[in-house]
N, C-alpha and C positions, 0 to 999 in steps of 0.2 A: 577205509582202509581193507578192503575186502579181498584178500588174493584168493586166488583159484588153485594155486600150487606152490607149494614148498621145496625147497632143492636144501638137501643136505651133503656138506662133506662128511667125512669118517675121521680120522685121525686127527685128535686134538677138540673132534667138536662132540661127538658122539660116545667116544672112549678114548682114555689116555693111553696111548701107544709110544709114545716116545722112546721109552726105555726098551721094549721090543725092539725096534725098528732100528734103534742106535747099538745093540746091542748085537743084531743080524747083520748088519751092515759091516761092522766093528769085525765082526767073527769072519767074514769073508777077507776084509782087508788083510787083517794078519795072516789067514791060512794062505792068501794067495800073494800078498805082497811083502808081508813079513814087517807090515809098518800096522801101526795104530792110529786112528782117525780119530780127531773132537767131534764132539756132538755138533759143533759150529761147521765143521770141514763136511760132515755127512748132510746138514740141512741144506748148505748151499747148492748141493745136487740135487734137491728137493724139486718138483716140477712134473717131470716125465715118471711113468713107472719104473719099479725095480730092477726089470730088466735092461733098461736103457741106464739105470745108474749102477748097478752092476758091471755093465760093459764098460762103464767109464771107469772104474776101481781096478779091474781087472785085465781087460782087453778082450778083444772079441774071442781068441781063442778059447783063453778057460773062461767065457760066459757062461755057457750051458751047464758045467760042473758045478762051477761058484753059485748058479742061479738052485739048481738041486739041493745043494748045501743050506742056502738060505732059506728055502721053504721048509726043510726038514728041522732047522734051526726055530722058524717060526712058528711052525704047527708045536712042537714039543715045549715049546718056553711060553705059548701065548696065556695059558690059564692062569699064570702069577706072574706075569710082567704085564697086563692090560687092565687098566680101572674101568669100570663102566660106569657113564652117567645114565641110572635108569632113570631121573627124573627128567630129561628131553626123551627117552623111550616112552613113558606116560604119555608126554605132551604130543607127539606123534598118535599114539593111538587114538588121543581124545578128538586131533584135529582130523582122521581121514573119518572117525562117526561124525563129526559134523559135515563131512562130506569135501575135504579141503586135499587135494591130492598129494600124494611126499612120492618123492623121488630122491634117490641118493647117488652123487656123482663126485667118486674118489679117485684120485691121482693112483691110486693101488691098481697093478692089473688085477685081473679077473681069477687069476689063481689066488692070492694071495687074500684079495676081497672075499673070495668064498669061504675062506679057511673060517675066518672071522665071524663072517655072516651065517656060519651054519654054526660054531659055537656058541655063538649066543643068540641063534634062533632069533636072527633080526630080519631075514627077508621077508617074515609078515608083514612089517611095517611098511614096507614101500609099495607102490605100484609099478615102478620102474625104476632099474638103476642100470647107470653106465659106469664104466671102469676106465682107468688111464691107456689100456691098450684096445680100446675099443673105439678110439676116435685117431684121428689123422693128425692132432697137434693138441701138445699137454696144455695146463694150464700155465699161464694166463689169457692164453687163446679161449675163444669163447666156443670151443666144437662143443664140446659135452655138453654145456647148457644147451647150445640151440638144439641140441639132437635129442634130448629132453624135451625141449619147444617142440618140436617138430614131431616128436610122437605122441603127444597130449594137444596139438593144434591149439595151444594157448597164446595169446597175445603177451609181450615182454610185460607190460603193465601190472599181466595179472600173477606175477611172479617175485619170488624173492627167495635167493639163495643164500644161505648161512654158511659160513664157514670161519678157520681161524687165522686165515695167513690174508696177507695182501694180494696173495695170487689169486686167492678165492674172488675177494672182489673186483680185482681185473678181469677175471674171467664173468662176472655177472655182467658187469658194467659195460663189456665190448660185446654183449649179449642184448643188452638192453634192457636187464633186470634189475631189479634191487638189490644191494648187497648189504648184508646184517654180518659185522664183526663179533664175532663170539669168543671173550678174553679167560673162559674160567680156566683153560688148561692151555693156553697159548705159548708155541715154545719162540714166537716172533716179538722180542723186545723192543722191535720199531715199529711195531703193528700200527700205531696210532700217528706214524709219521708218514706215510705210503699212501695209495689212493685212497678217495674220503669215501667212508663209508656211509649207507644211508640211515642204518641203524647199528648201536654200539650195543653190546650186553656182555657186562663187565664178571657176571655171574649167574649162574642160572636160574636162581630166582627173580630177578630183573627179566631175564626171560619168559618166565612162568606169569609175572604179572601181565606184562604184553601180550602176551598169548591170551590169557582170561579177560583182559579188557577190550582187545582189537578182531579177538579172531574166534575165541569159543563163544562167545555171544552172537556173531554173524551169523543170521537164518541164511 
């Protein structure tokens, strides 16, 4: 099981960001529509990057100003609303040392992704990064995964994509790569009832054991 490339989702996979995202989207909804959104309502809009989500909430005419408010809130509240899964960061570092390429594919737009990547000094972990506003179609379409495959010129069978959502698994499978569902911070209560993942990790220690057994020891 010698993978040459591992692709990682960001939110709820490498960082715990639900509190920040829900608060930011809800702030926009309250300010521009006068209504609060539940976490469930916000999650139903996930898939496209935040500019598309905000356009659905406030409409086209108010989208640009609402986006600026979103990014201001996101940056100002990032430090105390985001949890870091540092054990996974360490694993990625070990895997890179073993010569296994590491990539990030997130639904986030580049602007919000860069805020997180810079604040947490994460760019050094990855050989290539793809954001949701850099591909024609969002998850569950395979566009992001295929863009990464093309960049590295790897065959799909050499690749695994780790994510917390059925959308991640669907995106992986549509691109022909293995899909690994991680559930240590998943907001998807029905995650196990959707697309069948190739691997399931209920917690970070189980991922660490798998990596040590099947990946770190691979020459």
